Phi, psi and omega in degrees: 000131182290158177290154181257141178299131180300332179298326178292321178296318179295319179293327176296317179297328180270358179070035186238021181288145170280172180299317181292322178293323178298318179297316179297319179296315181296320179296319178293319186297315185277001182289332181199158175295324181299322179295317179296314180298318180298314182296319181288328171298318180298317180291320178299321179295318179297320183294334182295338181277358182248151181293136179223160174293141178276089192227034182299336184274357180291131179298133184237064188282145179297318183301314182294316183293317181290328176300319179294317182297318183291343179267359184241156167229131187224167188226337187286322184265223192261093183292324191262011187293335181289356172293338183256094189301330183298331182298324183296336183280351180291151181299126178292340183295341179264011172089017182296337179297339178294339189241001181248127182230156187295138173263006178276072185245183182295134185290327182274154182276218185286091188275128178288120180231080186297334189262004178285130175273139184301321183291344180266359186287133173235030181215166180276125186219160170251128177249117185273175185294336179268007176092357178290146181240129183239125176289141186243016185261002179283158180267040183247136179256119186193172173283139182272291180212170169240122186224127177054039177076014180239130176272132180249120181246143177251123180252155184302311186244343184262009175070217181265145176225127178264122184245106182292140177254110187297335185279351182243131180251129179287138179281332180210165180282125178247142183244141170247159175230128174259123180243127177254141179280169172293134181087015179213144170233170188208148180255142184219135172248116181286171185295340179269001181096355177293133178261132178235130171254113183262121182286175184296153176052051183224163176226138173232121176255131188208153176291142175299322176219134183277133175231177178074202187260004180213163176243121188229131177229163180237133185238138165232124182109233183217142179206149173251130184246132170243092192277131177284149180269108179240354185093347177261143178298142174246123186237129175254120178265129174225104184053240182265011182248147175233139173244121187243131180216169170251321178188115187188179175237127181204163181238137176238125178243117185215052177287150184292334181266015174259161182271355184205168170253128182245128175243116184247123184263128178266313180210159180083210178220146174223154175248124179253127183233142178235133173221090187210128175049045179086353178270118179231099188214151177215159176208156178259139179252141170259162178305135182089359176266152175230126174268137182233119174257112182270120179298316187291309181279346185052051179233144176250116182234176182217141176213160178275133182221167169273106187302332181298332179293336185252357180237001182299334181298332179299326181261013173093021183234148159269128177231137180206153182220115179053044180262151176295144180303322180299319180291320179298311183288334176295320177295315180295320180297325180295322182287316185267002177058058180230167173245140184249133178236140182245126176290331178228118182303334181296337181295336181298334186267002174298148184251139180225150171228146177160186182219126184231136176280122184298333185277359180288339178100152185297320182297315181294316180296321177300317177299322180296315181295321178298325183296332184251014181216174178255040179241163173241140180238115180258121181259123179226091182057249185265007181238143177233129179247125182254130181215168177284147175291141181279000000 
């Protein structure tokens, strides 16, 4: 197997690989144990430059970690790596768990389920313009459907890709919806080349093929957008707010159980506009700025932030800095589909900073938080009880 260009490895760490580079990287990675070990050493070195919880004493047992992996199905990273049993024997301490994912997934591929109601979904699915629903958690790479002259392909690690067919013209605008379950996120490439990472428990409604003078999508939940430059405006609708760009990278967080909508700009420029209850206001963001629309105060503000704190989920991390415990656990609860209860309301205001790998599992993460605080976290199936240490 030939050596891999270091630039591809660096781009992998930054989550910026193209589809062809991702394929080349995967072929190189599974070629030998040495390649896997080298890459994970490289990632461990990169992580040392970032703030982390001081948790070397946390038990990191293989049984606990593998139990978590076998209970999950994920798509952005390496779904099929557990086919290679030797990989599991590598030391987990160098982070190999970041790149190995369970092959214990649904046996059937993209199953047509016309009668599934969207509100009843507990899995990641694609809902097409004719109402068909396709499960997206299988480890099969194939064409999904052809709709309005656009071929939709499902890739193992790169998610969905819409491939426009120039020879076919759509008679009308057709919309698809990508829905992610709690505990899953998904990657999507729209027909214009825009890459979208949709976080857990979110919905993105978008045209199968963009026409007219603008590109417009609708978001519920959270998504990171890497917008292609076509000369046409790209607009993200969230309730009464619009985020308008031509080509840039930004994150929008608009979960229903949050007090605000946050738009965080990584690169380029975006225009954030609000038209709600008599409030008609807009502002331009520079890289590193975050626009915040507060539901309660009905105010649109802007502040300087570390964008990595708000985009770390794309690379598989919870990241937070001086955040209230209630806010930290609300984010974690959304991923693991749990409810959090506090024996003492004052505990909600404790402050935490750190970086946590989402794939470590709720039990491990709970232990980590306990190690750096004077609280106890009791996990009981879908409920978590937070109390002071005795």
